N, C-alpha and C positions, 0 to 999 in steps of 0.2 A: 504494500500500500504506500509506504514512504517512497519507494522507487517510482511509482506511478506519479505521485504528487511532484516529486523532484523533476521528473521528465517533463510534465506539463508546464511547470514553472519555467524551465529552461526554454521550451519551445515558445512560450508566450513572450519571453524576454528577447528572443532573437527574431521574432516575427516582424515584418515590416509595419511601421507605425500607421500607414495609410494617410500620410500627411496631404493636406490640400495644396494644390499647385498654384503658384503666383505668376501672373503675366502682366507685362506693361503694354497697355493698348493705346498709348499716346501716339504711336507711330503705325498703328494698324487701322484697317478700315472697319466700319461698323459690322459688315458681313463677317469679317475674320473674327472679331470679338464675339459675336453671337455664335459662330461655329465652335469657338473654343469652349464656351459655356455649354453648348449642346453636346460636345464630345466628352467633356469631363463630368458633367452633371452639376458640380459645384466647384467654383474657383474663386480665388482672390484676384481681383483686377486692380492694377494701379492705373489711374487716369489723372489728367491734369485739367481741372476745370478752366474754361476760358476766362472767367472773372477773377481767378486767383492763381498766383504763380506757384503755390504750394501743391505738391502731388498729394492725391487722396487715394485711399484704398477702400475697397468694399468687397463683401462676399456675395457673389451672384450665383443664382441657381437656375436650373431648367424647370423645376416644378416644386410644389409643396413637399414632395417626398424628401427633399434634401434639407428641409427646415426642421428646427426643433419642434417638439409637440405644442409649445405655446407660441409658435410663430406661424405666419402665413406668407406665401410668396406674393409680393405686390409689384406692380409696374413701377419702374423708375427709368430714368434716362441719364446716360453718362456721355462725356465728351470722348470721342475717338479721333484718330488722325484725319478723318474726312467729314465728320459732322459733330455738332454740339449736342445732338439729341439722339443717341443710339438706344433703342428700347431693349431693356433687359429686366429680369426679375430679381428682387432682393428680399431676403427674409426680414420681416418686420414683426415686432411683438403683437400678439393678438389675444384678445380676451373673449371668452364665449359670450359675455354680455353684449359685445358689439353686434352679434348676429341678430339680436332682438330689435335693434334700432335701424340698422341699414343692411341692405342686401348686397353682399360683396360678390364679385366675380371670382370664382375659384379656378385655379390653373391646373 
Protein backbone atom coordinates (compact mmCIF):
# COMPACT_ATOMS: atom_id res chain seq x y z
CA UNK A 1 0.00 0.00 0.00
CA UNK A 2 2.82 2.41 0.85
CA UNK A 3 4.53 1.56 -2.41
CA UNK A 4 1.35 2.39 -4.34
CA UNK A 5 0.98 5.75 -2.58
CA UNK A 6 4.64 6.57 -3.15
CA UNK A 7 4.35 5.67 -6.84
CA UNK A 8 1.23 7.80 -7.30
CA UNK A 9 2.84 10.74 -5.52
CA UNK A 10 5.92 10.48 -7.75
CA UNK A 11 3.80 10.32 -10.92
CA UNK A 12 1.76 13.35 -9.82
CA UNK A 13 4.94 15.32 -9.16
CA UNK A 14 6.49 14.64 -12.55
CA UNK A 15 3.26 15.07 -14.58
CA UNK A 16 3.04 18.20 -16.74
CA UNK A 17 1.41 21.13 -15.00
CA UNK A 18 -0.96 21.94 -17.85
CA UNK A 19 0.05 25.59 -17.79
CA UNK A 20 -1.90 28.08 -19.85
CA UNK A 21 -0.10 29.50 -22.89
CA UNK A 22 0.63 33.23 -23.34
CA UNK A 23 0.63 35.04 -26.67
CA UNK A 24 1.35 38.61 -27.73
CA UNK A 25 -1.35 39.67 -30.20
CA UNK A 26 -0.18 43.27 -30.70
CA UNK A 27 1.44 42.24 -33.99
CA UNK A 28 -1.15 39.62 -35.06
CA UNK A 29 -4.40 40.04 -36.96
CA UNK A 30 -7.77 39.60 -35.30
CA UNK A 31 -8.31 36.36 -37.22
CA UNK A 32 -4.98 35.00 -35.94
CA UNK A 33 -5.82 35.95 -32.34
CA UNK A 34 -9.25 34.29 -32.57
CA UNK A 35 -7.69 31.18 -34.13
CA UNK A 36 -5.22 30.95 -31.22
CA UNK A 37 -8.07 31.07 -28.70
CA UNK A 38 -10.06 28.55 -30.72
CA UNK A 39 -7.19 26.06 -30.95
CA UNK A 40 -6.06 26.31 -27.31
CA UNK A 41 -9.46 26.66 -25.61
CA UNK A 42 -8.12 29.10 -23.00
CA UNK A 43 -5.12 31.43 -23.39
CA UNK A 44 -3.59 34.52 -21.90
CA UNK A 45 -3.26 37.25 -24.50
CA UNK A 46 -1.04 40.29 -24.18
CA UNK A 47 -2.43 43.27 -26.06
CA UNK A 48 -1.71 46.98 -26.15
CA UNK A 49 -4.79 49.19 -25.95
CA UNK A 50 -4.73 52.10 -28.38
CA UNK A 51 -5.48 54.61 -25.59
CA UNK A 52 -2.69 53.50 -23.22
CA UNK A 53 0.96 52.65 -23.83
CA UNK A 54 0.95 50.00 -21.07
CA UNK A 55 0.53 46.39 -22.23
CA UNK A 56 -2.41 44.52 -20.74
CA UNK A 57 -3.06 40.84 -20.22
CA UNK A 58 -6.29 38.90 -20.15
CA UNK A 59 -7.47 35.30 -20.04
CA UNK A 60 -9.67 34.58 -23.03
CA UNK A 61 -11.68 31.43 -23.67
CA UNK A 62 -13.61 29.71 -26.41
CA UNK A 63 -16.68 28.92 -24.23
CA UNK A 64 -18.09 28.78 -20.69
CA UNK A 65 -16.53 25.34 -20.31
CA UNK A 66 -13.14 26.95 -19.64
CA UNK A 67 -14.45 29.32 -16.94
CA UNK A 68 -14.67 28.63 -13.21
CA UNK A 69 -18.02 27.53 -11.81
CA UNK A 70 -18.84 31.06 -10.62
CA UNK A 71 -17.90 32.70 -13.95
CA UNK A 72 -19.51 33.09 -17.35
CA UNK A 73 -17.88 33.75 -20.74
CA UNK A 74 -18.87 37.23 -21.89
CA UNK A 75 -18.16 39.21 -25.04
CA UNK A 76 -15.25 41.61 -24.96
CA UNK A 77 -13.08 43.38 -27.50
CA UNK A 78 -9.30 43.71 -27.57
CA UNK A 79 -6.87 45.61 -29.78
CA UNK A 80 -4.83 43.53 -32.23
CA UNK A 81 -2.38 44.51 -34.93
CA UNK A 82 -5.10 45.21 -37.51
CA UNK A 83 -8.09 46.44 -35.47
CA UNK A 84 -9.03 48.10 -32.18
CA UNK A 85 -12.04 45.83 -31.63
CA UNK A 86 -11.36 42.13 -32.03
CA UNK A 87 -14.24 40.08 -30.56
CA UNK A 88 -13.23 37.41 -28.00
CA UNK A 89 -14.76 35.85 -24.89
CA UNK A 90 -13.48 36.53 -21.37
CA UNK A 91 -14.53 34.88 -18.09
CA UNK A 92 -16.35 37.32 -15.81
CA UNK A 93 -17.74 36.74 -12.30
CA UNK A 94 -21.36 35.67 -12.37
CA UNK A 95 -23.98 35.38 -9.67
CA UNK A 96 -27.01 33.13 -10.03
CA UNK A 97 -29.11 36.08 -8.84
CA UNK A 98 -28.27 37.84 -12.12
CA UNK A 99 -30.31 35.25 -14.03
CA UNK A 100 -33.51 36.43 -12.39
CA UNK A 101 -33.08 40.04 -13.54
CA UNK A 102 -31.62 39.85 -17.02
CA UNK A 103 -31.53 37.21 -19.69
CA UNK A 104 -27.94 36.64 -20.77
CA UNK A 105 -26.76 35.03 -23.94
CA UNK A 106 -24.91 31.81 -23.10
CA UNK A 107 -21.99 30.69 -25.31
